[in-house]
C-alpha positions, 0 to 999 in steps of 0.5 A: 500499500502506498501510505503517502498517497493514502494520506494525501487522500485522507487529508482531503477528508480530515486532518485527523486520522484514527487507526481504527477508522483507516483499518475499517475503511481499507480492510486492513488489520488495525495493528498493521495500520498502527505499524504503518502510521508509526513508520509515517510518523518517522518520515514526518507525515503524521504526528501521533497525539493520542491512542490511535489519533494522529494528525495528518501532515498532508492535510491543508486545513488542520484546525485544533478545534477539530483535534479537540472534537475528536479527543474530548467530544463534550468540550468546547472552544473558549471565546478567545480561541473563537475570536482568534480563529474568526480573525477578531482577536489580535492575540495568538495562542494555540487553542483553549479548550474547556470540558467538564469531562475530567475534574481537576486534580486536588493540590496538596499543600 
């Protein structure tokens, strides 16, 4: 399988790759897809960000918001991140996302 061509094709669909989705879509064993994506990571074509989740660097329209939606579906993007995305704010930062899914760890003093 030509993985560079596959990544270009997948990049038209989304900048976020899930190894289980790729395995299902192409009828490949998931462990083989994981091995292939690790090889592509060494080549610099993808970035591993979480269990089974990769950023496809061949995609032209990567958005941190899209990644947050995959990693934490119940999260939302902060107002300052949205303002920057829409070109209204002059402050620049990656993305600020909020979720109620994981409570903050208590600090011990």
